[in-house]
Backbone atoms as SQL, in Angstrom:
CREATE TABLE atoms (id INTEGER PRIMARY KEY, chain TEXT, resi INTEGER, resn TEXT, atom TEXT, x REAL, y REAL, z REAL);
INSERT INTO atoms VALUES
  (1, 'A', 1, 'MET', 'N', 0.853, -1.073, -0.061),
  (2, 'A', 1, 'MET', 'CA', -0.062, -0.076, -0.032),
  (3, 'A', 1, 'MET', 'C', 0.841, 1.284, -0.052),
  (4, 'A', 2, 'SER', 'N', 0.591, 2.286, -0.703),
  (5, 'A', 2, 'SER', 'CA', 1.347, 3.373, -0.944),
  (6, 'A', 2, 'SER', 'C', 1.296, 4.269, 0.344),
  (7, 'A', 3, 'THR', 'N', 2.163, 5.193, 0.550),
  (8, 'A', 3, 'THR', 'CA', 2.278, 6.084, 1.671),
  (9, 'A', 3, 'THR', 'C', 1.046, 6.946, 1.632),
  (10, 'A', 4, 'SER', 'N', 0.630, 7.456, 0.568),
  (11, 'A', 4, 'SER', 'CA', -0.628, 8.331, 0.475),
  (12, 'A', 4, 'SER', 'C', -1.863, 7.493, 0.793),
  (13, 'A', 5, 'ARG', 'N', -1.908, 6.378, 0.349),
  (14, 'A', 5, 'ARG', 'CA', -3.104, 5.447, 0.578),
  (15, 'A', 5, 'ARG', 'C', -3.141, 5.190, 2.143),
  (16, 'A', 6, 'LEU', 'N', -1.848, 4.894, 2.643),
  (17, 'A', 6, 'LEU', 'CA', -1.909, 4.608, 4.209),
  (18, 'A', 6, 'LEU', 'C', -2.232, 5.918, 4.929),
  (19, 'A', 7, 'LYS', 'N', -1.944, 7.043, 4.593),
  (20, 'A', 7, 'LYS', 'CA', -2.356, 8.289, 5.272),
  (21, 'A', 7, 'LYS', 'C', -3.763, 8.508, 5.052),
  (22, 'A', 8, 'GLY', 'N', -4.329, 8.074, 3.942),
  (23, 'A', 8, 'GLY', 'CA', -5.788, 8.301, 3.696),
  (24, 'A', 8, 'GLY', 'C', -6.557, 7.266, 4.538),
  (25, 'A', 9, 'LYS', 'N', -6.107, 6.097, 4.671),
  (26, 'A', 9, 'LYS', 'CA', -6.739, 5.217, 5.481),
  (27, 'A', 9, 'LYS', 'C', -6.703, 5.499, 6.977),
  (28, 'A', 10, 'LYS', 'N', -5.589, 6.069, 7.424),
  (29, 'A', 10, 'LYS', 'CA', -5.422, 6.635, 8.844),
  (30, 'A', 10, 'LYS', 'C', -6.403, 7.745, 9.078),
  (31, 'A', 11, 'ALA', 'N', -6.526, 8.581, 8.204),
  (32, 'A', 11, 'ALA', 'CA', -7.373, 9.853, 8.219),
  (33, 'A', 11, 'ALA', 'C', -8.842, 9.206, 8.293),
  (34, 'A', 12, 'GLU', 'N', -9.303, 8.279, 7.555),
  (35, 'A', 12, 'GLU', 'CA', -10.499, 7.645, 7.544),
  (36, 'A', 12, 'GLU', 'C', -10.888, 7.053, 8.923),
  (37, 'A', 13, 'ASP', 'N', -9.754, 6.333, 9.566),
  (38, 'A', 13, 'ASP', 'CA', -9.956, 5.727, 10.788),
  (39, 'A', 13, 'ASP', 'C', -10.222, 6.801, 11.926),
  (40, 'A', 14, 'VAL', 'N', -9.425, 7.857, 11.841),
  (41, 'A', 14, 'VAL', 'CA', -9.581, 8.861, 12.710),
  (42, 'A', 14, 'VAL', 'C', -10.996, 9.682, 12.669),
  (43, 'A', 15, 'ALA', 'N', -11.450, 9.829, 11.357),
  (44, 'A', 15, 'ALA', 'CA', -12.825, 10.393, 11.145),
  (45, 'A', 15, 'ALA', 'C', -13.908, 9.481, 11.674),
  (46, 'A', 16, 'CYS', 'N', -13.749, 8.207, 11.421),
  (47, 'A', 16, 'CYS', 'CA', -14.803, 7.319, 11.753),
  (48, 'A', 16, 'CYS', 'C', -14.774, 7.308, 13.220),
  (49, 'A', 17, 'ASN', 'N', -13.656, 7.145, 13.919),
  (50, 'A', 17, 'ASN', 'CA', -13.784, 7.117, 15.426),
  (51, 'A', 17, 'ASN', 'C', -14.328, 8.375, 15.943),
  (52, 'A', 18, 'PHE', 'N', -13.983, 9.505, 15.448),
  (53, 'A', 18, 'PHE', 'CA', -14.639, 10.880, 15.698),
  (54, 'A', 18, 'PHE', 'C', -16.064, 10.866, 15.791),
  (55, 'A', 19, 'LEU', 'N', -16.580, 10.410, 14.534),
  (56, 'A', 19, 'LEU', 'CA', -18.054, 10.390, 14.292),
  (57, 'A', 19, 'LEU', 'C', -18.669, 9.317, 15.274),
  (58, 'A', 20, 'LEU', 'N', -18.099, 8.253, 15.403),
  (59, 'A', 20, 'LEU', 'CA', -18.717, 7.135, 16.333),
  (60, 'A', 20, 'LEU', 'C', -18.829, 7.937, 17.774),
  (61, 'A', 21, 'LYS', 'N', -18.037, 8.672, 18.188),
  (62, 'A', 21, 'LYS', 'CA', -17.809, 9.414, 19.622),
  (63, 'A', 21, 'LYS', 'C', -18.958, 10.488, 19.704),
  (64, 'A', 22, 'ASN', 'N', -19.393, 10.890, 18.384),
  (65, 'A', 22, 'ASN', 'CA', -20.241, 11.907, 18.357),
  (66, 'A', 22, 'ASN', 'C', -21.713, 11.330, 17.938),
  (67, 'A', 23, 'GLY', 'N', -21.857, 10.042, 18.129),
  (68, 'A', 23, 'GLY', 'CA', -23.173, 9.339, 18.071),
  (69, 'A', 23, 'GLY', 'C', -23.704, 8.817, 16.820),
  (70, 'A', 24, 'LEU', 'N', -22.770, 8.778, 15.757),
  (71, 'A', 24, 'LEU', 'CA', -23.205, 8.189, 14.512),
  (72, 'A', 24, 'LEU', 'C', -22.797, 6.606, 14.640),
  (73, 'A', 25, 'SER', 'N', -23.396, 5.984, 13.784),
  (74, 'A', 25, 'SER', 'CA', -22.943, 4.545, 13.629),
  (75, 'A', 25, 'SER', 'C', -22.649, 4.077, 12.284),
  (76, 'A', 26, 'THR', 'N', -21.819, 3.143, 12.098),
  (77, 'A', 26, 'THR', 'CA', -21.165, 2.810, 10.972),
  (78, 'A', 26, 'THR', 'C', -22.153, 1.911, 10.053),
  (79, 'A', 27, 'VAL', 'N', -22.387, 2.204, 8.829),
  (80, 'A', 27, 'VAL', 'CA', -23.163, 1.446, 7.889),
  (81, 'A', 27, 'VAL', 'C', -22.151, 0.764, 6.910),
  (82, 'A', 28, 'ALA', 'N', -21.244, 1.453, 6.400),
  (83, 'A', 28, 'ALA', 'CA', -20.330, 0.946, 5.446),
  (84, 'A', 28, 'ALA', 'C', -19.086, 1.857, 5.398),
  (85, 'A', 29, 'ARG', 'N', -18.011, 1.189, 5.016),
  (86, 'A', 29, 'ARG', 'CA', -16.680, 2.008, 4.743),
  (87, 'A', 29, 'ARG', 'C', -16.163, 1.612, 3.402),
  (88, 'A', 30, 'ASN', 'N', -15.655, 2.681, 2.693),
  (89, 'A', 30, 'ASN', 'CA', -15.001, 2.464, 1.412),
  (90, 'A', 30, 'ASN', 'C', -15.954, 1.820, 0.478),
  (91, 'A', 31, 'TYR', 'N', -17.178, 2.328, 0.142),
  (92, 'A', 31, 'TYR', 'CA', -18.234, 1.814, -0.676),
  (93, 'A', 31, 'TYR', 'C', -17.714, 2.241, -2.036),
  (94, 'A', 32, 'HIS', 'N', -17.533, 1.090, -2.993),
  (95, 'A', 32, 'HIS', 'CA', -17.011, 1.344, -4.207),
  (96, 'A', 32, 'HIS', 'C', -18.155, 1.099, -5.211),
  (97, 'A', 33, 'CYS', 'N', -18.280, 1.756, -6.384),
  (98, 'A', 33, 'CYS', 'CA', -19.074, 1.514, -7.432),
  (99, 'A', 33, 'CYS', 'C', -18.415, 2.071, -8.688),
  (100, 'A', 34, 'LYS', 'N', -19.113, 2.012, -9.857),
  (101, 'A', 34, 'LYS', 'CA', -18.639, 2.420, -11.153),
  (102, 'A', 34, 'LYS', 'C', -18.415, 3.918, -11.075),
  (103, 'A', 35, 'PHE', 'N', -19.097, 4.628, -10.268),
  (104, 'A', 35, 'PHE', 'CA', -19.042, 6.146, -10.281),
  (105, 'A', 35, 'PHE', 'C', -17.991, 6.663, -9.266),
  (106, 'A', 36, 'GLY', 'N', -17.439, 5.757, -8.459),
  (107, 'A', 36, 'GLY', 'CA', -16.388, 6.217, -7.405),
  (108, 'A', 36, 'GLY', 'C', -16.514, 5.616, -6.146),
  (109, 'A', 37, 'GLU', 'N', -15.897, 6.328, -5.045),
  (110, 'A', 37, 'GLU', 'CA', -16.063, 5.687, -3.745),
  (111, 'A', 37, 'GLU', 'C', -16.425, 6.689, -2.750),
  (112, 'A', 38, 'ILE', 'N', -17.256, 6.139, -1.851),
  (113, 'A', 38, 'ILE', 'CA', -17.759, 6.895, -0.615),
  (114, 'A', 38, 'ILE', 'C', -16.836, 6.450, 0.538),
  (115, 'A', 39, 'ASP', 'N', -16.122, 7.367, 1.205),
  (116, 'A', 39, 'ASP', 'CA', -15.233, 6.915, 2.315),
  (117, 'A', 39, 'ASP', 'C', -16.043, 6.327, 3.317),
  (118, 'A', 40, 'LEU', 'N', -17.013, 6.874, 3.945),
  (119, 'A', 40, 'LEU', 'CA', -17.909, 6.327, 5.144),
  (120, 'A', 40, 'LEU', 'C', -19.370, 6.659, 4.700),
  (121, 'A', 41, 'ILE', 'N', -20.065, 5.652, 5.128),
  (122, 'A', 41, 'ILE', 'CA', -21.488, 5.831, 5.213),
  (123, 'A', 41, 'ILE', 'C', -21.966, 5.471, 6.529),
  (124, 'A', 42, 'MET', 'N', -22.554, 6.375, 7.184),
  (125, 'A', 42, 'MET', 'CA', -23.013, 6.238, 8.581),
  (126, 'A', 42, 'MET', 'C', -24.399, 6.735, 8.788),
  (127, 'A', 43, 'GLN', 'N', -24.973, 6.235, 10.018),
  (128, 'A', 43, 'GLN', 'CA', -26.413, 6.814, 10.367),
  (129, 'A', 43, 'GLN', 'C', -26.290, 7.650, 11.396),
  (130, 'A', 44, 'ASP', 'N', -26.927, 8.787, 11.349),
  (131, 'A', 44, 'ASP', 'CA', -27.073, 9.748, 12.475),
  (132, 'A', 44, 'ASP', 'C', -28.507, 9.873, 12.740),
  (133, 'A', 45, 'SER', 'N', -29.001, 9.187, 13.781),
  (134, 'A', 45, 'SER', 'CA', -30.386, 9.168, 14.226),
  (135, 'A', 45, 'SER', 'C', -31.347, 8.515, 12.992),
  (136, 'A', 46, 'ASP', 'N', -32.035, 9.436, 12.338),
  (137, 'A', 46, 'ASP', 'CA', -32.978, 8.874, 11.275),
  (138, 'A', 46, 'ASP', 'C', -32.337, 9.340, 9.834),
  (139, 'A', 47, 'THR', 'N', -31.124, 9.708, 9.722),
  (140, 'A', 47, 'THR', 'CA', -30.593, 10.163, 8.585),
  (141, 'A', 47, 'THR', 'C', -29.330, 9.285, 8.100),
  (142, 'A', 48, 'LEU', 'N', -29.283, 8.861, 6.837),
  (143, 'A', 48, 'LEU', 'CA', -28.200, 8.098, 6.405),
  (144, 'A', 48, 'LEU', 'C', -27.205, 9.300, 5.776),
  (145, 'A', 49, 'VAL', 'N', -25.967, 9.129, 6.252),
  (146, 'A', 49, 'VAL', 'CA', -25.087, 10.302, 5.862),
  (147, 'A', 49, 'VAL', 'C', -23.839, 9.622, 5.108),
  (148, 'A', 50, 'PHE', 'N', -23.640, 10.297, 3.894),
  (149, 'A', 50, 'PHE', 'CA', -22.524, 10.005, 3.009),
  (150, 'A', 50, 'PHE', 'C', -21.325, 10.932, 3.469),
  (151, 'A', 51, 'ILE', 'N', -20.154, 10.385, 3.702),
  (152, 'A', 51, 'ILE', 'CA', -19.233, 11.223, 4.279),
  (153, 'A', 51, 'ILE', 'C', -17.944, 11.112, 3.497),
  (154, 'A', 52, 'GLU', 'N', -17.431, 12.307, 2.978),
  (155, 'A', 52, 'GLU', 'CA', -16.007, 12.323, 2.439),
  (156, 'A', 52, 'GLU', 'C', -15.022, 12.747, 3.391),
  (157, 'A', 53, 'VAL', 'N', -13.983, 12.073, 3.492),
  (158, 'A', 53, 'VAL', 'CA', -12.894, 12.443, 4.402),
  (159, 'A', 53, 'VAL', 'C', -11.747, 12.856, 3.625),
  (160, 'A', 54, 'ARG', 'N', -11.326, 14.222, 4.046),
  (161, 'A', 54, 'ARG', 'CA', -10.214, 14.918, 3.338),
  (162, 'A', 54, 'ARG', 'C', -9.137, 15.150, 4.314),
  (163, 'A', 55, 'TYR', 'N', -7.872, 14.904, 3.975),
  (164, 'A', 55, 'TYR', 'CA', -6.746, 15.232, 4.832),
  (165, 'A', 55, 'TYR', 'C', -5.726, 16.008, 3.984),
  (166, 'A', 56, 'ARG', 'N', -5.227, 17.109, 4.704),
  (167, 'A', 56, 'ARG', 'CA', -4.146, 17.920, 4.075),
  (168, 'A', 56, 'ARG', 'C', -2.973, 18.211, 5.040),
  (169, 'A', 57, 'LYS', 'N', -1.876, 17.850, 4.537),
  (170, 'A', 57, 'LYS', 'CA', -0.672, 18.067, 5.331),
  (171, 'A', 57, 'LYS', 'C', -0.420, 19.438, 5.545),
  (172, 'A', 58, 'SER', 'N', -0.766, 20.263, 4.544),
  (173, 'A', 58, 'SER', 'CA', -0.542, 21.711, 4.561),
  (174, 'A', 58, 'SER', 'C', -1.671, 22.356, 3.814),
  (175, 'A', 59, 'SER', 'N', -1.986, 23.663, 4.348),
  (176, 'A', 59, 'SER', 'CA', -2.946, 24.542, 3.752),
  (177, 'A', 59, 'SER', 'C', -2.425, 25.364, 2.633),
  (178, 'A', 60, 'LYS', 'N', -1.140, 25.081, 2.328),
  (179, 'A', 60, 'LYS', 'CA', -0.584, 25.965, 1.263),
  (180, 'A', 60, 'LYS', 'C', -1.312, 26.224, 0.115),
  (181, 'A', 61, 'PHE', 'N', -2.071, 25.139, -0.404),
  (182, 'A', 61, 'PHE', 'CA', -2.856, 25.224, -1.692),
  (183, 'A', 61, 'PHE', 'C', -4.369, 25.142, -1.339),
  (184, 'A', 62, 'GLY', 'N', -4.800, 25.629, -0.058),
  (185, 'A', 62, 'GLY', 'CA', -6.089, 25.666, 0.271),
  (186, 'A', 62, 'GLY', 'C', -6.375, 24.460, 1.349),
  (187, 'A', 63, 'ASP', 'N', -7.383, 24.566, 2.151),
  (188, 'A', 63, 'ASP', 'CA', -7.571, 23.608, 3.089),
  (189, 'A', 63, 'ASP', 'C', -8.300, 22.370, 2.674),
  (190, 'A', 64, 'ALA', 'N', -8.391, 21.220, 3.485),
  (191, 'A', 64, 'ALA', 'CA', -8.846, 20.103, 3.030),
  (192, 'A', 64, 'ALA', 'C', -10.251, 20.158, 2.439),
  (193, 'A', 65, 'ALA', 'N', -11.195, 20.849, 3.065),
  (194, 'A', 65, 'ALA', 'CA', -12.572, 20.952, 2.626),
  (195, 'A', 65, 'ALA', 'C', -12.559, 21.681, 1.346),
  (196, 'A', 66, 'GLU', 'N', -11.740, 22.666, 1.010),
  (197, 'A', 66, 'GLU', 'CA', -11.795, 23.288, -0.166),
  (198, 'A', 66, 'GLU', 'C', -11.354, 22.548, -1.367),
  (199, 'A', 67, 'SER', 'N', -10.791, 21.433, -1.082),
  (200, 'A', 67, 'SER', 'CA', -10.419, 20.450, -2.148),
  (201, 'A', 67, 'SER', 'C', -11.383, 19.771, -2.898),
  (202, 'A', 68, 'ILE', 'N', -12.559, 19.788, -2.360),
  (203, 'A', 68, 'ILE', 'CA', -13.780, 18.955, -2.891),
  (204, 'A', 68, 'ILE', 'C', -14.399, 19.904, -3.921),
  (205, 'A', 69, 'ASP', 'N', -14.129, 19.847, -5.239),
  (206, 'A', 69, 'ASP', 'CA', -14.662, 20.648, -6.239),
  (207, 'A', 69, 'ASP', 'C', -15.917, 19.915, -6.793),
  (208, 'A', 70, 'HIS', 'N', -16.574, 20.662, -7.892),
  (209, 'A', 70, 'HIS', 'CA', -17.779, 20.213, -8.445),
  (210, 'A', 70, 'HIS', 'C', -17.752, 18.918, -9.024),
  (211, 'A', 71, 'ASN', 'N', -16.720, 18.463, -9.643),
  (212, 'A', 71, 'ASN', 'CA', -16.615, 17.031, -10.179),
  (213, 'A', 71, 'ASN', 'C', -16.593, 16.119, -8.997),
  (214, 'A', 72, 'LYS', 'N', -15.983, 16.386, -7.972),
  (215, 'A', 72, 'LYS', 'CA', -15.889, 15.387, -6.858),
  (216, 'A', 72, 'LYS', 'C', -17.265, 15.222, -6.199),
  (217, 'A', 73, 'ARG', 'N', -17.953, 16.422, -6.053),
  (218, 'A', 73, 'ARG', 'CA', -19.309, 16.399, -5.460),
  (219, 'A', 73, 'ARG', 'C', -20.208, 15.584, -6.394),
  (220, 'A', 74, 'ARG', 'N', -20.054, 15.768, -7.675),
  (221, 'A', 74, 'ARG', 'CA', -20.994, 15.048, -8.740),
  (222, 'A', 74, 'ARG', 'C', -20.745, 13.646, -8.561),
  (223, 'A', 75, 'LYS', 'N', -19.470, 13.106, -8.415),
  (224, 'A', 75, 'LYS', 'CA', -19.150, 11.829, -8.316),
  (225, 'A', 75, 'LYS', 'C', -19.740, 11.184, -7.047),
  (226, 'A', 76, 'LEU', 'N', -19.578, 11.891, -5.938),
  (227, 'A', 76, 'LEU', 'CA', -20.197, 11.436, -4.560),
  (228, 'A', 76, 'LEU', 'C', -21.625, 11.345, -4.712),
  (229, 'A', 77, 'ILE', 'N', -22.305, 12.215, -5.393),
  (230, 'A', 77, 'ILE', 'CA', -23.715, 12.212, -5.523),
  (231, 'A', 77, 'ILE', 'C', -24.109, 10.910, -6.370),
  (232, 'A', 78, 'PHE', 'N', -23.460, 10.803, -7.517),
  (233, 'A', 78, 'PHE', 'CA', -23.713, 9.530, -8.254),
  (234, 'A', 78, 'PHE', 'C', -23.478, 8.240, -7.471),
  (235, 'A', 79, 'ALA', 'N', -22.472, 8.245, -6.782),
  (236, 'A', 79, 'ALA', 'CA', -22.056, 7.043, -5.985),
  (237, 'A', 79, 'ALA', 'C', -23.213, 6.838, -4.951),
  (238, 'A', 80, 'ALA', 'N', -23.655, 7.873, -4.198),
  (239, 'A', 80, 'ALA', 'CA', -24.551, 7.859, -3.201),
  (240, 'A', 80, 'ALA', 'C', -25.963, 7.241, -3.816),
  (241, 'A', 81, 'ASN', 'N', -26.314, 7.900, -5.029),
  (242, 'A', 81, 'ASN', 'CA', -27.581, 7.452, -5.670),
  (243, 'A', 81, 'ASN', 'C', -27.489, 5.914, -6.118),
  (244, 'A', 82, 'HIS', 'N', -26.256, 5.476, -6.493),
  (245, 'A', 82, 'HIS', 'CA', -26.066, 4.140, -6.766),
  (246, 'A', 82, 'HIS', 'C', -26.250, 3.162, -5.558),
  (247, 'A', 83, 'TYR', 'N', -25.647, 3.673, -4.317),
  (248, 'A', 83, 'TYR', 'CA', -25.794, 2.896, -3.160),
  (249, 'A', 83, 'TYR', 'C', -27.406, 2.828, -2.602),
  (250, 'A', 84, 'LEU', 'N', -28.076, 3.862, -3.001),
  (251, 'A', 84, 'LEU', 'CA', -29.541, 4.016, -2.550),
  (252, 'A', 84, 'LEU', 'C', -30.382, 3.158, -3.482),
  (253, 'A', 85, 'GLN', 'N', -30.000, 2.934, -4.742),
  (254, 'A', 85, 'GLN', 'CA', -30.685, 2.082, -5.686),
  (255, 'A', 85, 'GLN', 'C', -30.468, 0.566, -5.434),
  (256, 'A', 86, 'THR', 'N', -29.237, 0.199, -4.655),
  (257, 'A', 86, 'THR', 'CA', -28.865, -1.130, -4.602),
  (258, 'A', 86, 'THR', 'C', -29.020, -1.480, -2.989),
  (259, 'A', 87, 'HIS', 'N', -29.336, -0.733, -2.254),
  (260, 'A', 87, 'HIS', 'CA', -29.697, -1.014, -0.841),
  (261, 'A', 87, 'HIS', 'C', -30.989, -0.367, -0.427),
  (262, 'A', 88, 'THR', 'N', -31.814, -1.218, 0.409),
  (263, 'A', 88, 'THR', 'CA', -33.064, -0.732, 0.918),
  (264, 'A', 88, 'THR', 'C', -32.832, 0.240, 1.993),
  (265, 'A', 89, 'CYS', 'N', -33.357, 1.477, 1.723),
  (266, 'A', 89, 'CYS', 'CA', -33.294, 2.571, 2.779),
  (267, 'A', 89, 'CYS', 'C', -34.408, 3.534, 2.642),
  (268, 'A', 90, 'SER', 'N', -34.962, 3.652, 3.881),
  (269, 'A', 90, 'SER', 'CA', -35.983, 4.734, 3.809),
  (270, 'A', 90, 'SER', 'C', -35.742, 6.037, 4.640),
  (271, 'A', 91, 'LEU', 'N', -34.425, 6.142, 4.967),
  (272, 'A', 91, 'LEU', 'CA', -33.964, 7.283, 5.746),
  (273, 'A', 91, 'LEU', 'C', -33.800, 8.480, 4.921),
  (274, 'A', 92, 'ALA', 'N', -33.881, 9.776, 5.506),
  (275, 'A', 92, 'ALA', 'CA', -33.416, 10.933, 4.762),
  (276, 'A', 92, 'ALA', 'C', -31.805, 10.764, 4.640),
  (277, 'A', 93, 'THR', 'N', -31.292, 11.591, 3.749),
  (278, 'A', 93, 'THR', 'CA', -29.824, 11.588, 3.532),
  (279, 'A', 93, 'THR', 'C', -29.257, 12.873, 3.417),
  (280, 'A', 94, 'ARG', 'N', -27.998, 12.836, 3.676),
  (281, 'A', 94, 'ARG', 'CA', -27.147, 14.126, 3.566),
  (282, 'A', 94, 'ARG', 'C', -25.764, 13.745, 3.241),
  (283, 'A', 95, 'PHE', 'N', -24.979, 14.793, 2.852),
  (284, 'A', 95, 'PHE', 'CA', -23.582, 14.693, 2.639),
  (285, 'A', 95, 'PHE', 'C', -22.787, 15.428, 3.681),
  (286, 'A', 96, 'ASP', 'N', -21.912, 14.809, 4.275),
  (287, 'A', 96, 'ASP', 'CA', -21.054, 15.512, 5.219),
  (288, 'A', 96, 'ASP', 'C', -19.466, 15.373, 4.853),
  (289, 'A', 97, 'VAL', 'N', -18.638, 16.298, 5.275),
  (290, 'A', 97, 'VAL', 'CA', -17.264, 16.383, 5.022),
  (291, 'A', 97, 'VAL', 'C', -16.616, 16.412, 6.432),
  (292, 'A', 98, 'VAL', 'N', -15.617, 15.528, 6.475),
  (293, 'A', 98, 'VAL', 'CA', -14.788, 15.613, 7.732),
  (294, 'A', 98, 'VAL', 'C', -13.249, 15.973, 7.015),
  (295, 'A', 99, 'ALA', 'N', -12.851, 17.051, 7.517),
  (296, 'A', 99, 'ALA', 'CA', -11.593, 17.631, 6.884),
  (297, 'A', 99, 'ALA', 'C', -10.536, 17.664, 8.111),
  (298, 'A', 100, 'MET', 'N', -9.448, 17.356, 7.710),
  (299, 'A', 100, 'MET', 'CA', -8.430, 17.187, 8.830),
  (300, 'A', 100, 'MET', 'C', -6.982, 17.834, 8.329),
  (301, 'A', 101, 'SER', 'N', -6.367, 18.317, 9.270),
  (302, 'A', 101, 'SER', 'CA', -4.999, 19.001, 8.924),
  (303, 'A', 101, 'SER', 'C', -3.925, 18.028, 9.641),
  (304, 'A', 102, 'ALA', 'N', -2.662, 18.215, 9.254),
  (305, 'A', 102, 'ALA', 'CA', -1.523, 17.606, 9.878),
  (306, 'A', 102, 'ALA', 'C', -1.536, 17.734, 11.315),
  (307, 'A', 103, 'GLU', 'N', -2.037, 18.788, 11.926),
  (308, 'A', 103, 'GLU', 'CA', -2.200, 18.832, 13.380),
  (309, 'A', 103, 'GLU', 'C', -3.256, 18.136, 14.120),
  (310, 'A', 104, 'HIS', 'N', -4.017, 17.450, 13.084),
  (311, 'A', 104, 'HIS', 'CA', -5.045, 16.510, 13.662),
  (312, 'A', 104, 'HIS', 'C', -6.267, 17.390, 14.065),
  (313, 'A', 105, 'GLU', 'N', -6.319, 18.585, 13.708),
  (314, 'A', 105, 'GLU', 'CA', -7.595, 19.296, 13.753),
  (315, 'A', 105, 'GLU', 'C', -8.616, 18.816, 12.874),
  (316, 'A', 106, 'ILE', 'N', -9.857, 18.685, 13.504),
  (317, 'A', 106, 'ILE', 'CA', -10.938, 17.934, 12.795),
  (318, 'A', 106, 'ILE', 'C', -12.058, 19.030, 12.570),
  (319, 'A', 107, 'GLU', 'N', -12.417, 19.187, 11.356),
  (320, 'A', 107, 'GLU', 'CA', -13.595, 20.057, 10.943),
  (321, 'A', 107, 'GLU', 'C', -14.722, 19.089, 10.394),
  (322, 'A', 108, 'TRP', 'N', -15.750, 19.054, 11.135),
  (323, 'A', 108, 'TRP', 'CA', -17.003, 18.169, 10.668),
  (324, 'A', 108, 'TRP', 'C', -18.028, 19.238, 10.025),
  (325, 'A', 109, 'ILE', 'N', -18.204, 19.128, 8.872),
  (326, 'A', 109, 'ILE', 'CA', -19.117, 20.022, 7.960),
  (327, 'A', 109, 'ILE', 'C', -20.370, 19.184, 7.688),
  (328, 'A', 110, 'THR', 'N', -21.447, 19.369, 8.447),
  (329, 'A', 110, 'THR', 'CA', -22.836, 18.614, 8.161),
  (330, 'A', 110, 'THR', 'C', -23.376, 19.236, 7.070),
  (331, 'A', 111, 'ASN', 'N', -24.045, 18.510, 6.214),
  (332, 'A', 111, 'ASN', 'CA', -24.889, 19.018, 5.042),
  (333, 'A', 111, 'ASN', 'C', -23.991, 19.864, 4.146),
  (334, 'A', 112, 'ALA', 'N', -22.849, 19.362, 3.895),
  (335, 'A', 112, 'ALA', 'CA', -21.698, 20.039, 3.200),
  (336, 'A', 112, 'ALA', 'C', -22.209, 20.594, 1.841),
  (337, 'A', 113, 'PHE', 'N', -22.971, 19.832, 1.253),
  (338, 'A', 113, 'PHE', 'CA', -23.491, 20.386, -0.183),
  (339, 'A', 113, 'PHE', 'C', -24.781, 19.691, -0.334),
  (340, 'A', 114, 'MET', 'N', -25.527, 20.346, -1.251),
  (341, 'A', 114, 'MET', 'CA', -26.961, 19.789, -1.606),
  (342, 'A', 114, 'MET', 'C', -26.969, 19.280, -3.016),
  (343, 'A', 115, 'GLU', 'N', -27.529, 18.298, -3.279),
  (344, 'A', 115, 'GLU', 'CA', -27.684, 17.784, -4.660),
  (345, 'A', 115, 'GLU', 'C', -28.467, 18.863, -5.599),
  (346, 'A', 116, 'THR', 'N', -27.853, 19.208, -6.813),
  (347, 'A', 116, 'THR', 'CA', -28.467, 20.234, -7.599),
  (348, 'A', 116, 'THR', 'C', -28.677, 19.571, -8.882);
């Protein structure tokens, strides 16, 4: 496994543990489909949450949350729709972002973007 992949997995582990401590429960990790990957799928009360985890060692080129552009959002929305079409779910849904820095600062952005 590459160094960047290991860092990504560690960031996902930290994010998952953080969200578990904040009351969410894990539904799936690293959901893959033809449209892309969703890092974490969790349940927050009566809401299914699709979560993108971003880690940046430096904010020199923008912070972690800013690195999610229109194309990435589009891929996440398509992947989430694929998940919903292949799994029975009657919950409301939302997209969250967990952004982290090298200093292990965690920013949890709920309802980070809306489907348009």
